[in-house]
C-alpha positions in Angstrom: -11.8 7.4 -22.6 -12.1 10.8 -22.1 -10.7 11.9 -18.5 -12.8 15.2 -19.2 -15.7 13.0 -19.0 -14.9 10.8 -16.3 -14.0 13.8 -14.3 -18.0 14.5 -14.3 -18.7 11.0 -12.3 -19.0 11.5 -8.5 -18.1 8.6 -6.0 -19.8 7.8 -2.9 -18.6 4.4 -0.6 -20.6 2.2 2.1 -18.3 -0.2 3.9 -20.0 -2.6 6.9 -18.9 -5.6 8.7 -21.8 -8.0 8.5 -19.5 -10.8 9.2 -16.4 -9.6 11.0 -15.4 -13.1 12.8 -15.1 -14.6 9.3 -12.7 -11.2 7.8 -14.6 -9.7 5.3 -15.3 -5.8 4.5 -18.3 -5.6 2.5 -18.3 -2.7 0.0 -20.8 -0.6 -2.1 -19.5 1.7 -4.6 -22.1 4.1 -6.2 -20.3 5.6 -9.0 -23.0 8.6 -10.5 -22.7 10.6 -14.0 -21.8 7.7 -16.2 -21.8 9.0 -19.7 -19.3 6.0 -21.2 -20.2 3.0 -22.6 -17.6 0.8 -20.6 -15.7 1.8 -17.1 -12.7 0.2 -15.8 -12.6 0.0 -12.0 -9.1 -0.7 -10.5 -7.3 -1.5 -7.3 -3.9 -0.4 -6.4 -1.4 -3.1 -6.3 0.6 -1.5 -3.6 0.1 1.1 -0.9 2.3 4.0 -0.6 5.1 4.5 2.2 5.5 0.4 2.0 7.5 -0.6 -1.1 6.3 -3.6 -1.9 3.8 -4.8 -5.0 0.9 -6.3 -2.7 -1.8 -7.7 -5.1 -4.7 -6.4 -2.6 -6.8 -7.7 -5.9 -6.0 -10.9 -4.6 -8.6 -10.5 -1.6 -11.8 -9.6 -3.4 -14.1 -11.6 -4.2 -18.1 -11.4 -5.0 -17.8 -8.4 -7.6 -21.0 -7.5 -9.1 -22.5 -4.3 -10.9 -25.4 -2.9 -11.3 -27.2 -0.1 -13.2 -30.6 1.9 -13.2 -33.3 -0.2 -11.7 -31.2 -2.6 -10.3 -30.6 -4.4 -13.1 -27.5 -6.5 -13.2 -24.8 -5.3 -15.4 -21.9 -7.4 -17.5 -18.5 -7.1 -16.6 -15.4 -8.8 -17.4 -12.0 -8.8 -15.5 -9.0 -7.7 -18.0 -6.0 -7.9 -15.5 -5.4 -8.5 -12.3 -6.5 -5.5 -10.4 -8.8 -4.4 -13.1 -13.1 -5.0 -13.9 -14.5 -3.7 -16.9 -17.9 -2.8 -16.7 -20.4 -2.6 -19.8 -22.7 0.4 -18.7 -25.9 -0.1 -20.6 -26.3 3.8 -20.8 -26.9 3.8 -17.0 -25.9 7.0 -15.9 -25.4 5.7 -12.1 -23.7 2.5 -11.5 -23.7 0.6 -7.9 -21.1 -2.2 -7.3 -20.2 -4.5 -4.7 -17.7 -6.6 -3.7 -16.2 -8.1 -0.2 -12.8 -7.8 0.8 -10.9 -10.2 2.9 -9.0 -9.0 5.6 -6.6 -11.0 7.8 -3.3 -9.8 7.7 -2.1 -8.0 10.8 0.3 -5.2 9.6 0.0 -1.7 9.8 -0.2 -1.5 5.9 -3.0 -4.3 5.3 -6.5 -4.4 6.0 -7.0 -6.9 9.2 -11.0 -7.7 10.3 -12.3 -9.9 13.3 -15.0 -9.5 16.2 -13.0 -7.1 17.8 -12.3 -4.3 15.6 -11.6 -3.6 11.7 -9.0 -1.9 10.5 -9.1 -0.6 6.8 -6.1 0.2 5.0 -7.8 1.9 2.2 -5.3 1.1 -0.8 -6.5 -2.8 -0.5 -10.1 -1.8 0.0 -11.5 1.4 -2.2 -11.6 0.8 -6.1 -11.1 3.9 -8.2 -12.2 4.6 -11.9 -9.3 4.5 -14.2 -8.4 8.0 -14.8 -9.9 9.3 -12.0 -7.9 10.1 -9.3 -8.3 13.5 -9.1 -11.9 12.2 -8.1 -14.0 13.5 -4.9 -15.2 10.7 -2.9 -17.3 9.9 0.3 -17.0 7.1 2.6 -19.4 6.1 5.0 -18.4 3.2 7.5 -21.8 1.2 8.9 -19.8 -0.6 12.0 -21.0 -3.8 13.7 -23.5 -3.6 16.0 -21.3 -4.1 18.6 -18.7 -1.5 17.8 -19.1 2.4 18.2 -16.4 4.5 17.1 -14.3 5.5 14.1 -10.9 6.9 13.8 -9.7 8.2 10.5 -8.0 11.3 9.3 -10.5 12.1 7.0 -13.0 14.8 8.1 -16.2 14.3 8.8 -19.5 15.3 6.3 -21.3 16.9 9.2 -24.9 16.2 7.5 -24.4 12.7 7.0 -23.8 10.4 10.4 -20.4 8.2 10.1 -19.7 9.6 6.9 -15.8 11.4 5.7 -15.2 13.0 3.2 -11.8 12.7 0.8 -10.6 15.5 -1.8 -9.5 12.7 -4.6 -7.6 8.9 -4.2 -4.0 10.3 -3.1 -5.9 11.8 0.1 -8.5 8.6 0.3 -5.4 5.9 0.0 -3.5 7.7 2.3 -6.4 7.7 5.5 -6.7 4.9 6.8 -9.5 3.9 9.1 -9.8 1.9 13.0 -13.4 1.0 13.4 -14.3 -0.4 16.9 -14.4 0.3 20.4 -10.7 1.5 20.4 -9.7 3.5 23.8 -9.5 7.3 22.3 -7.7 10.2 23.9 -6.3 13.8 22.7 -4.0 16.3 23.2 -3.4 19.5 21.8 0.0 20.8 20.7 1.0 23.4 18.5 -2.2 24.2 17.8 -2.7 20.7 16.6 -5.2 18.2 18.2 -4.1 14.8 18.0 -6.3 12.2 18.5 -4.8 8.8 20.0 -6.8 5.5 19.1 -6.0 2.5 21.2 -6.7 -0.7 20.2 -5.8 -4.0 22.1 -5.5 -2.8 25.7 -2.3 -2.4 27.6 -0.7 -1.3 30.5 0.2 2.2 29.1 -0.5 5.5 30.8 -2.7 8.4 29.2 -1.5 11.0 30.8 2.4 10.1 30.3 1.4 9.5 26.6 0.1 13.2 26.2 3.0 14.7 27.5 5.5 12.6 25.9 3.9 12.7 22.6 3.5 16.4 23.1 6.9 17.6 23.5 7.8 15.7 20.3 5.6 17.4 18.2 6.8 20.5 19.9 10.7 19.7 18.7 9.5 18.9 15.1 7.5 21.5 14.5 10.5 23.5 15.8 12.5 23.1 12.6 10.1 23.2 10.2 8.4 26.9 12.0 5.0 25.0 11.1 2.9 22.1 11.3 0.5 22.0 7.8 -2.1 19.8 10.0 -4.8 21.3 11.9 -5.8 17.7 13.1 -3.8 14.4 13.0 -4.7 10.8 14.3 -2.6 7.9 15.7 -3.7 4.3 15.4 -2.6 2.3 17.4 -2.5 -1.9 17.5 -1.1 -2.9 20.5 -0.8 -7.0 20.2 1.2 -9.3 22.7 4.7 -8.4 21.0 3.8 -6.0 18.2 5.9 -3.2 16.1 6.3 -1.2 13.1 4.8 1.8 11.7 3.2 3.2 8.7 3.1 7.7 8.0 0.1 8.9 6.4 -1.1 12.8 5.5 -2.5 13.1 8.6 -2.7 9.7 10.6 -0.1 6.7 11.6 -0.9 3.7 12.3 1.6 2.1 14.8 1.9 -1.3 16.2 3.7 -1.9 19.7 3.6 -4.1 22.5 0.5 -4.2 24.9 2.5 -4.6 28.3 5.8 -3.0 27.6 4.9 0.7 28.6 5.4 0.7 32.8 9.3 0.3 31.3 12.1 2.9 30.5 12.8 1.0 27.6 9.6 0.2 26.1 8.2 3.6 26.3 11.4 5.1 24.7 10.4 2.6 22.0 7.1 3.5 21.2 8.0 7.2 21.3 10.7 6.3 19.2 8.3 4.6 16.7 6.1 8.1 17.8 8.9 10.3 16.4 9.8 8.5 13.5 6.4 8.0 12.1 5.1 11.9 13.0 8.6 13.4 11.1 6.9 12.0 8.1 4.6 14.5 8.0 7.3 16.8 6.5 9.8 13.9 5.4 7.9 11.8 2.9 4.8 13.4 2.7 5.3 16.4 2.1 9.2 16.9 1.3 9.8 14.2 -1.1 11.7 12.0 -4.0 10.0 13.5 -6.8 9.3 9.4 -7.8 6.8 9.6 -5.0 3.8 11.5 -5.7 2.1 12.0 -7.8 1.5 8.3 -7.7 0.8 5.0 -10.2 -1.0 2.9 -8.1 -0.3 0.1 -10.7 3.5 -0.2 -10.7 7.0 0.5 -8.7 7.5 4.1 -8.1 11.1 3.8 -8.3 13.8 6.1 -6.5 17.3 6.3 -5.0 16.7 8.3 -2.6 14.4 6.6 0.6 18.0 6.4 2.2 16.8 10.3 3.0 13.1 9.6 3.0 13.7 7.2 5.5 17.5 7.0 6.7 17.1 10.3 7.6 14.2 9.6 9.5 15.2 6.8 11.5 18.0 9.1 12.3 15.7 11.9 13.5 13.6 9.7 15.2 16.0 9.2 18.2 17.3 13.2 17.9 13.9 14.2 18.7 13.3 12.0 21.6 16.7 13.7 23.2 15.4 16.9 22.2 12.5 16.4 23.8 14.3 15.3 27.2 13.0 11.8 27.0 16.6 10.2 26.7 19.6 11.8 27.7 22.8 12.8 25.7 24.6 9.5 27.1 21.5 7.1 26.6 21.7 8.6 23.0 25.3 8.1 22.1 25.0 4.7 23.5 22.0 3.6 21.3 23.8 5.3 18.3 27.1 3.3 18.7 25.1 0.1 19.1 23.4 1.3 15.3 26.7 1.7 14.0 27.9 -2.0 15.0 25.0 -3.2 14.0 25.3 -1.8 10.5 28.9 -2.8 10.3 28.9 -5.8 11.2 26.4 -6.9 8.3 28.5 -7.7 5.3 25.7 -6.6 2.8 27.1 -3.1 3.9 30.5 -3.5 1.6 28.4 -5.5 -0.9 25.0 -2.9 -1.4 25.5 0.8 -2.1 22.7 2.7 0.0 21.8 4.1 -3.4 21.0 0.7 -4.9 18.9 -0.3 -1.8 16.6 2.4 -2.0 16.3 1.6 -5.8 15.8 -2.2 -5.1 13.1 -1.5 -2.0 10.5 -3.3 -4.4 12.5 -6.9 -4.7 14.4 -6.6 -1.2 13.4 -4.8 1.7 10.2 -6.6 2.6 11.3 -9.9 0.8 14.4 -10.9 2.8 16.0 -14.2 2.9 18.8 -16.2 4.5 21.7 -14.5 2.4 20.0 -11.0 3.1 22.5 -9.9 6.0 25.6 -11.0 3.2 24.2 -9.4 0.3 22.1 -6.2 1.5 21.8 -2.9 3.4 19.1 -1.5 5.1 18.3 2.5 3.7 17.4 2.9 7.1 20.0 2.0 9.1 22.5 3.3 6.9 20.9 6.2 5.7 20.6 7.4 9.4 24.3 6.9 10.0 24.9 9.1 6.5 22.7 11.5 8.1 24.5 11.8 10.8 27.9 12.4 9.3 26.1 14.8 7.3 25.0 16.6 10.2 28.3 17.0 11.7 29.9 17.9 8.5 27.6 20.8 8.1 27.7 22.0 11.5 31.7 21.6 11.5 31.5 23.6 8.5 29.4 26.5 9.6 31.1 26.9 12.8 27.7 26.0 14.6 25.6 28.4 12.4 23.5 26.2 10.7 23.0 21.9 10.8 21.1 19.0 8.9 18.0 20.9 10.5 18.8 24.2 8.1 18.6 21.7 4.9 15.8 19.8 5.8 13.5 23.5 6.2 15.3 24.9 3.2 14.2 21.6 1.5 10.8 21.9 2.5 10.5 25.8 1.9 11.7 25.2 -1.6 10.3 21.6 -2.9 7.3 21.3 -1.2 5.7 25.4 -0.1 7.0 26.9 -3.5 7.1 24.2 -6.1 4.9 22.0 -4.5 6.8 18.9 -6.3 9.1 16.1 -5.3 13.5 16.8 -5.2 15.6 15.3 -7.2 19.1 13.6 -6.0 20.9 16.3 -7.4 18.7 19.1 -6.1 19.2 17.6 -2.4 22.7 17.6 -2.6 22.7 21.4 -3.6 20.9 22.2 -0.7 23.2 20.5 1.5 26.2 22.1 -0.5 24.6 25.6 -0.2 23.8 25.8 3.6 27.3 23.6 4.4 29.5 25.9 1.9 31.1 22.3 1.4 30.9 20.1 -1.6 29.8 17.1 -0.7 31.0 14.8 -3.9 33.1 12.8 -1.4 30.2 11.7 0.3 27.9 10.9 -2.1 30.7 9.0 -4.4 32.0 6.7 -0.9 28.7 6.5 0.8 25.8 6.4 -0.8 26.7 5.4 -4.0 29.8 3.4 -2.6 30.9 0.8 0.0 33.0 2.3 1.2 33.7 2.4 5.1 32.5 5.6 6.7 35.4 7.4 8.4 33.3 7.6 11.7 36.2 8.9 13.8 36.3 12.4 11.5 33.5 12.9 11.9 32.4 12.3 15.7 36.0 14.4 16.0 34.0 17.9 14.8 32.1 17.2 18.1 34.9 16.3 20.5 34.5 12.5 20.5 35.9 9.2 19.4 34.2 5.9 18.3 36.4 2.9 20.3 35.7 -0.5 19.3 35.7 -2.6 22.5 36.0 -5.8 20.5 39.4 -5.0 18.9 41.5 -6.2 21.3 39.5 -9.6 21.6 40.6 -12.8 20.6 36.9 -14.9 20.4 36.7 -17.6 18.2 34.3 -16.9 15.4 32.1 -19.8 13.6 30.3 -17.5 11.2 27.2 -19.8 11.4 24.0 -18.3 13.4 21.8 -21.5 14.8 18.3 -21.6 16.4 16.4 -24.3 18.3 13.7 -25.9 15.7 11.6 -28.4 17.3 14.3 -29.9 19.4 17.1 -29.7 16.5 19.8 -27.1 16.2 19.2 -25.7 12.7 21.8 -22.9 10.9 19.6 -19.9 9.8 22.2 -17.9 8.4 26.2 -18.0 7.6 27.6 -15.2 7.3 29.9 -14.1 4.2 33.2 -15.0 4.3 33.0 -16.7 7.4 34.8 -20.0 8.2 30.9 -21.5 8.3 30.9 -20.0 4.7 34.2 -21.2 3.3 33.8 -24.7 4.9 30.4 -24.8 3.1 27.9 -25.0 5.9 24.0 -24.2 4.5 21.1 -22.4 6.2 18.8 -25.7 7.4 21.5 -27.8 8.0 21.0 -29.5 11.4 24.1 -29.1 13.5 24.9 -33.0 15.2 28.4 -32.9 17.2 31.3 -30.9 17.3 34.6 -32.9 17.4 32.0 -36.1 18.4 30.1 -33.6 20.9 26.3 -33.9 20.5 24.9 -30.8 20.3 21.0 -31.3 21.9 20.2 -28.8 24.2 20.4 -25.4 24.9 21.4 -24.7 28.8 22.7 -21.1 28.4 19.6 -18.7 27.3 22.4 -16.2 26.3 23.9 -18.7 24.1 23.3 -21.6 21.7 24.8 -24.7 22.3 27.1 -24.2 19.3 28.1 -20.6 20.7 29.0 -22.1 23.5 31.2 -24.9 22.4 32.9 -22.2 20.1 33.7 -19.7 22.9 35.7 -22.4 24.7 38.4 -22.5 21.5 40.7 -20.1 20.4 41.0 -18.4 16.5 43.0 -21.1 14.3 41.8 -24.0 15.9 40.4 -26.8 13.6 36.8 -28.1 14.5 35.3 -31.2 13.1 31.8 -30.5 12.1 29.0 -33.2 11.9 25.8 -32.0 10.6 22.3 -33.5 9.0 21.7 -32.1 5.3 18.6 -33.5 3.8 18.9 -36.5 5.8 21.9 -37.4 4.7 24.6 -37.4 7.2 28.0 -35.2 6.5 31.0 -33.9 8.1 33.1 -31.3 7.8 36.5 -29.4 9.1 36.0 -26.0 10.0 38.9 -23.4 10.9 38.4 -21.1 13.6 39.1 -17.4 13.1 39.1 -14.5 15.3 35.9 -12.8 15.7 35.5 -9.6 13.1 32.6 -7.9 14.5 32.8 -4.8 16.1 31.6 -3.4 19.4 31.4 0.4 19.1 31.3 3.1 22.6 31.6 6.4 21.8 33.8 8.6 24.3 34.4 11.9 25.0 38.0 13.2 23.5 40.3 14.3 26.7 40.6 18.5 26.7 38.2 19.1 23.7 38.7 22.5 22.0 36.1 25.2 21.9 35.2 24.5 18.5 34.8 20.8 19.1 32.2 22.4 22.1 30.3 24.2 20.1 30.2 21.7 17.5 28.7 19.5 20.1 26.7 21.2 21.8 24.6 22.3 18.6 24.8 18.9 17.7 23.5 17.2 20.9 21.4 20.7 21.7 23.1 20.7 24.9 22.8 24.0 27.1 
């Protein structure tokens, strides 16, 4: 089919909710200007920002096509996500289908009697070859609902109708439909709408104030905020989390009753900071593979450690700069993050570059061995951002930092060239701004699994990373257990631990240790297994009896010293003027 012919089509959608309690969204798609004998309609198999093939077409049912005069048109499904319609020379086609929507997450649609959340990549089909085509979307709320929140602009002349200039914009613009609590604030000349679903103990005035501070600090880095309007869609659950970035909006998951605690509020503001920073990093400044998108297959990149890892680094940097957490608290949380990465065996197996490339098969599909074989490009990428920031500040005598790299990249590859960057181009900008080679950082830490020399970089700012567990002599088994249906079940076995060497398996039921029955949890801080091991010393042998698939087994295990780290960051005595300058620049201290 000729793309020049297809580009003449006009597309409009209507979405209705006649049975929200059954979790359905009804979609009517109108296509006019059709001049071909056949037209293929496709549904994306993934949604940008969430790197997993999710097969959204599995939720489609009741597909029908109609031509002029309401005549039903023949069609066939030619692959998992494509419906081919014989147009019968009908210039206008109407297509109807239903989408089952009952998966709670920030990246998938959900409909019930209380609200509808539409993640567009899993709702709206597009004509093959027409991703650049504009569309209008009319939302018909259920009779019990009164509000619609989306980053799309309204069509003034039509009620509840919105305009998308192309499908990249449509697929990047989720909808919240229901009776959400909406409040607004203005920061950096941008009107921000916050749409709260699910209730909660949040204080609107506190959120307006603190969210505005984050917006101000982030905009200051780039000297420009590309939006005129931005929407936060917040889903408040009993226990919630996660976020997904969009061009002019974001979807956040939160715990509805945690806003009134210092830790809970900071957790939410950190999520706000993370997703808002994506306005620049990912949605505009991006790895070259991430746009224009191929919505039918994986879009591979080795740079998610920059796209997500740098964003994870900056989320806490900005809450600190905004005065929402103290420098001491920031350093405490940073030390905990380092401990978490360095205690994960997979950190010594998988490079952060490989973790980025394999996100499609690993990040969203963890199993019982993931901790042994993988590392998160979020957490490890954040630590690489940390050492790069400190290296740049040190090398430039506190005249520049990672901020200047991000701004220069944004100006060069988004503003000037309007394209994504390559790995080599990002590295070149690091070296241009710092005046220093980053060959070793890439070789050892990005494309290698060498342990980061943290103290080299912390010393630049007059700090030291101290392992409080280094002098400990606790016994270590290396098996994580959980209480399931009254049984103590192994859920993880750490690589090269005593449990690993002795052959303990995930799903084994621990029956006894040294003849002592393990059958309850008396200390909520420790499992019964951990409690027992805490009475032993490294080098001691224990006899574990276990149930594996109905068969009783016994195995001898020789305990070792606990290899896990417990880091903290402390100031060096008598830091030099140069170290103080780096520290002030890094932590933005006055």
